[in-house]
N, C-alpha and C positions, 0 to 999 in steps of 0.2 A: 698537240706539240710537234704537230706539219701542218705549215701553210707554204701553200703551191698560188702564186698568181700568174697566171696571161702567161699562161707555159707554150710556145710559139715555137716548130722543129720543123725546118724542111732538109729534105735531101733532094741536092741540085733546084730542077725546079718544081718538085714535087711537097705538096704543104701533107706533113704529117698530124703534124697536131698544131691545133686550129686557136691557141688562144683560151688555153684551160686554165679551171682554177678548181684546187680542193683542201678542205682542212681534214685532219683529220685528232683525235683526242685521245689522251692518252686506253688504252684498256677496251679498244675498239679491234673489233675482225672486220674488215672493210672489206667487199670482193668486186674489181673491176670486170664486169662483162659487154661482151660485142662480139660482134663477126671478127675474120681474119681481116686483115686491114685497115683494121680503123682504130690502130694507134696504142693500145692498150701496153702491149710489151716496153714500146717506145717512151709512154710516158709511165712507167713501172723503172726502168732504167735509167732516166732521167734525172725522177725526185732519188736511187737509187745512188747517185754522182756517179755511174757508170759510165754513162755519157752528157754530152752538154747540150743544156737548153739555146737555138739561138734567140729568143730573146723572154723575159718572167725570172722573175724572184722565189727562191724556193727559202725557207727555214727551218731547223727542224733543230729542238731541241732550247729555241732561244739565238742558234748559228745561222747569221745567214750564209750559207752553205755556196751562194755566187763569192763571195767575198775568198773564199780558197779556192790552193792551186798545188799541185802536185805533190812534195811531202807531208802538207799538212789536210790535204786533202784526203790524202790514203787515208791518214792515222784514224782522221775522223771517221769515217768510214770503214774502218777496219772497230772503232771500242762503239760505231753507235748507229750502225746497220749491218743487218744479218738478211744474208740470203738462201734461199731456198728455189734451183734448178728446176725443171721436168727431168732431164735426164742428174745426173748423184756429184759430178765433177772430184766424185771422186780419186787419190790419189793410189794408182794399184800397187805401188810397191811400202807403201804403208801402217798400218790396223787400222784398226777400227777406231779405236783411243786416240793414237796419233794422228788418225783425219783430224779428229776430231779439235785435237791438242793446238795445230795448227796454225790462227789467230791468233790465239793466247799468246803463242812464243813466241811472236810475231812482234806483237804490241809488245813485250817486254817481259812479260806475265815472269812468276819465280817459277821452273819448272817444278816443282812439285803440290806446290798450289792450285797452276797447271791440270795437272794428273788427279788432283783429289777432285777437281769439277769436275772433269771431261768425263772420271769415272761414275758419278752421282749421276748426271745429265741423262750417261748411256744404262744406267740401270732406272732410271725414274721411265726412260722409256724401255723397257725391256730387253735390255740386251745384253743388260749384266754377265753373261755366262757366255760371249761375240768381243767381249772387248780384244782378244789378241787374233781376231779372222782380219784376214785383209779379204778388198770388195768382193774381188771372185767367187771367195766362201759365203759370201749372204745373198740372201733372196733380194728382190727388188724390195722389199716392204721396208728389210730391213736394212739396205741398202739407202734407202730417203731418209729411216729417223736419225742415222748416224749423219747426216747430211744439215734436219731437221737443229741434233744437239752440235754438231757445229758451227750451225749460225747462233746458236743461243752461248758458246760458252764465253764473252767477253761480256754477255748480261744489255744486250743491245737495246738500245729506246724503241727501236722499231724493228720487228722482219717481214721482209717480201720477199715475197712468193710469187714466181711463172710459171703457168702450165703447175704446179707440183706434184700434184695428180695423173698428168696427160700419159705419164708412163707406166701407169700400176692396174692391174687387175681393180674392177669394184670389190672386192671384201676387204684389199687395201689401201684403195681411196679412202674407204671409205673409215677405216682407218684410219687414217689422216687429218681424215676433216674431223676427225672425235679428238686428236689430239692437240690441234692444234684449240680446238673448244678447252680442253681441260689445262692444258698452255696458258692460256686467258686466266684461265675459271683461276689458277694455281698460284701463279706470278705476276697479274694484273700485264701480260704481257700484247703487246700492240702486233696489228697483222692486216698487209695489203696485199690483197692476192687476187693475181689476174687466174682466170680460170675462165676455161669450159663447161665448166662441170656443173649443172643444173642445180646439184642436190648439196654439194658443199660451197656456192653464193648464198642456197637457200638457209643455210646455217650462218651466215654475219647477220653482226649486228645491221648493217647499210648495205645496199647493194647500187656502185653505179655505173649504170649502161653509157657503152661509147660507141657515136655511130660519126665514121668521113671524119676525125680527128678534134670530137668535142664532145664532153659528155652533155648527155643530154637528159637526164632525170638521176 
């Protein structure tokens, strides 16, 4: 589903990624681990089209991402890639339901259809009674589940998660780990996760170790 070849990224004279190759198949949960500064988040952001490589090619669902730019790239990202970050980035003035709906509204999906799917997702994630709550009325674990529902709303090919449990206590982190497994088993959802959490990494199908801008195993 996702193939990246010889990804190189420099910030000024500092080399951050030094020729990274990666392949991910549908339904896999893949974790990227390594020390801080190894290039994990930079790689994730480039694969997610949030940043651009200096060199290399990326293909997602048979679409060569390097060929896209501007609105076409933004539309492709919105349709095919869901994101979950350490900090939830929920909009405080909107309810949980509205936060989940926003990417689908941006995509131009009919309002009634979007609300029905968002409601279904939040219900599946155990938040049926929290639809009208705003982020500040939710616990950290609940906010992260809203962020997961938002990532799923457009039926993305892949969800990319950057330290998704980094801001959660151990109980909520474990719950989120299991949620990823359940979503893969239920929907054949693909995940690429950057994490320092060894327990989350061990629940993955594959672990990719990064060091000094390269994948070493």
